[in-house]
N, C-alpha and C positions, 0 to 999 in steps of 0.2 A: 382542050384537055381530054385525055382519054377516060372513057368510062371504066369504073372499076369492074372487077369480074363479080358476077353473082354468085358462082360457087363458094368463092371465099366468104362473101358477105353473109351466106346463108349458114355457113358453118359458124363464124363468129358468134352470133346471138347465140346459139345452142352452147356454145362453149363459155359464153358469158354468163348464160343462165346457171351453168352447173358450179361456174367460180362464185356467182353472187350467192348461191345456196350454202356452198362451202364458207364463205366469207361469213355468211349470216349465222351458219351454225357455229362457228368458230367465235364471233362475236357474242352469241348467246351463251355459249360455254364458259367464254371468260366472264361475263356478266355473271353468270351462277357461281363460279368461283370467287368472283369478287364479293358477291353478295355472302357467301359461306364464310370467306375470311371476315368480313365485317361481323357476322355474327359470332364467330369464334374470338374474335377480339373484343366484343361486346361482354361475351360469357367470360372471358379470362379477366378482363378489368373488373367485372363484378366480383368473381371469386377472390381475385387479387386485391381489390378494393376494400373487401371485409376485413382481409388480413392487414393491410396496410392501415387501415380506419383503427383496427385494434393495437396494432404496433405505435400509432401515433398517440393513442389515448395512454398507454402504458408509458411511454416515453414522456406526455405531459405529465402524468401522475407524478412521476421521478423527478421531474423539473421542478414541480411545484413544492416536493417535499424537501429538496435540497434549498429551494429558496425560502421556504418557511423557516427551515433550520440556520439558514445563513442570516435572515433578517432577525429571529429570535437571538441570535448570538449577539447582533449589532445593537439591538433593543436592550439587552441585559447589560451590555458593555456600557450603552449611554446611561442607562439606569443606574449603574455603579458609580459613573463618573459625578452624574447629578448627585446622588446620596453624599459621596465623599465631598464635593464643595459645599453642599448645604451643610455639612458636618462643621468643614471649617467655617463656613460664616456663622453658624450659630455659636461656635467658640469663640470667634473674635468679637462676635456683638456682645456675648455674655462677658466677656473680659473688659470689652468698652463700657459696659453696663455697670461692672462691678468698679471700676475705675471712677466712673461719672458719681456712683453712690458714695464711694469713699471721700471724693472731694467735697460732694455735698454735706455728708457728715462732718466732715473737719471743719469746714466753714461754719456750721450750725453751732459744733462745739465752740468754736473760738467765740462766736457771735455771745453764746450763752455766758461764757467766762468774762467777757467783758462787761456784762450786764449783773454779774456776781451771782448767776445760777449755777449750783453744783452740778457737775456732770456725772456720768456713770461711775468712773473711775472713783470720784470723790464720795459718792453714795454707798459704792462697796466697801471703801476704806470704812467709813461711818458703821455701816452694818457688822462688820468684822469686829470694830471697837465696841459696839453695842454687846455683842455677842461676848465677849472677852468681860466686859463689867457686870454683864448678866451671870456669869460663871463665878466671878469673884465675890458677888453678893452672895450667891448661893453657897460659897464654901464657907462664909463668915456666920452663916445661920439666919440669914434673912429670909423674910417670907416672900412668896410671889406675891405681886400687886393682884389685888381683888379684881376680878372682873367688872367691868363698868355695867351697870344697871340700865336696863331699857326703858325708855319712856313708854306710859302707858298709851294704848291706842285710844285715839278719839273715836267716839262713836257717831255715826251719822245722825243729823237730826230728822227726826220721822215722826 
């Protein structure tokens, strides 16, 4: 093999040194630009992040209000349905109770008749007849019956 020429070999390290410095400077400039871009992105993110946060809070508040309105409407609807159903149940139970009460009264009335005890209708007729007879006696000039005297009070032994 032949030996390389020294002249050319001497020139190459000098050119390589200039190129290395140039490459180093380019790398440093690029790194500086990347650093500044990162800082700019951070500042932008911070600035936009505050705006984004405020926008998210505003949207969240609006969503909460809509949700509350919707759920309140559903609660009111359910309450109305429950109250309506409850009213119907009360009516039906009252009707059933009234029917049961009527059946009980009829059975008691029949039992009292079988035993010969007068019922309400019989007593009302008797009261009306007594009123008629009292009026007839009053027209004939009869006097009212005297009030019954009270028995004297017993004194405590002492």
